[in-house]
C-alpha positions in Angstrom: -2.9 -4.4 -6.0 -3.6 -8.0 -4.8 -1.3 -8.6 -1.8 -0.3 -7.0 1.4 1.2 -3.7 2.6 4.5 -4.5 0.8 2.7 -5.0 -2.5 0.8 -1.8 -2.1 4.0 0.1 -1.3 5.7 -1.3 -4.4 2.8 -0.3 -6.6 2.8 3.3 -5.1 6.6 3.6 -5.4 6.5 2.4 -9.0 3.8 4.9 -9.9 5.4 7.9 -8.1 8.9 7.3 -9.4 7.7 8.0 -13.0 8.4 11.2 -14.7 4.7 12.0 -14.8 4.4 11.7 -11.0 1.8 14.5 -10.8 -0.6 12.6 -13.1 0.2 9.2 -11.5 -0.5 10.4 -8.0 -4.1 10.8 -9.1 -4.5 7.3 -10.5 -6.8 5.2 -8.3 -5.3 2.0 -6.9 -7.5 -1.0 -6.1 -6.5 -3.0 -3.0 -7.4 -6.7 -2.6 -6.0 -7.6 0.9 -4.1 -10.9 0.5 -1.0 -10.2 2.7 -0.1 -11.3 6.2 -0.8 -8.1 8.1 -2.9 -5.9 5.7 -2.5 -2.9 7.9 -3.5 -0.5 5.1 -6.6 -2.5 4.1 -7.6 -2.9 7.8 -7.5 0.9 8.2 -9.9 1.2 5.2 -12.1 -1.9 5.5 -12.0 -2.6 9.2 -11.1 -5.8 11.0 -11.2 -9.2 9.4 -10.0 -8.1 6.0 -9.0 -11.6 5.0 -12.4 -13.2 5.2 -14.2 -13.9 2.0 -16.9 -11.2 2.6 -14.2 -8.5 3.0 -12.4 -9.7 -0.1 -15.6 -9.5 -2.1 -16.4 -6.1 -0.7 -12.9 -4.9 -1.7 -13.4 -6.3 -5.2 -16.9 -4.7 -5.5 -15.6 -1.3 -4.3 -13.0 -1.5 -7.1 -15.5 -2.5 -9.7 -17.9 0.3 -8.7 -15.1 2.9 -8.7 -15.3 3.8 -5.0 -12.2 5.8 -4.0 -10.7 7.2 -0.8 -7.7 9.5 -0.7 -4.7 8.7 1.5 -1.4 10.2 2.4 1.9 8.9 1.1 5.4 9.4 2.7 8.4 10.0 0.5 11.6 8.3 1.8 14.7 9.8 0.4 18.2 8.2 0.7 21.4 10.1 1.5 22.6 8.7 -1.8 21.4 11.3 -4.3 21.5 8.7 -7.2 18.9 6.5 -5.5 15.3 7.4 -6.3 12.9 7.8 -3.4 10.7 5.1 -2.0 7.2 5.8 -0.9 5.2 4.3 2.0 1.5 4.3 2.8 1.8 3.4 6.5 4.3 2.1 9.0 7.9 2.1 7.8 9.9 -0.9 9.1 13.2 -2.5 8.0 15.9 -4.8 9.3 15.6 -6.2 12.8 12.5 -4.2 13.7 10.5 -5.6 10.8 11.7 -9.2 11.4 10.9 -9.0 15.1 7.4 -7.7 14.5 6.6 -10.5 12.1 7.8 -13.3 14.3 6.0 -12.2 17.5 
C-alpha cells in the first residue's frame, strides 16, 4: 500500500470485506509511507517516515518479507445492509478530521 493512513485503511477494508476474511486477515500488507500524516507507518518505523532512507527501509522490509502483526478495528453501521469498514489507528470523520488536518 503506497500512500497514507487512508490508503492503508482502504486496503485493509477491501481485504476484510471479502467472503474469505479469515484467509485475507493473514495476508501480509506492505506499507510505503507516502501520505501526509503516516501515523501508522510512524508507529512502525519511527519518526521521519517520509525521508528517502525510511522509504528505502520500508521497501526493503517488504522485499525481505519482514512482518509485524497489528490490531484492526471493525466499524459497523446501524444500517445492516452496509458492510463494515475497518481501521488500523485513529478514527476521524467530518469536522474533527478537517480540523486536525488544517491545524
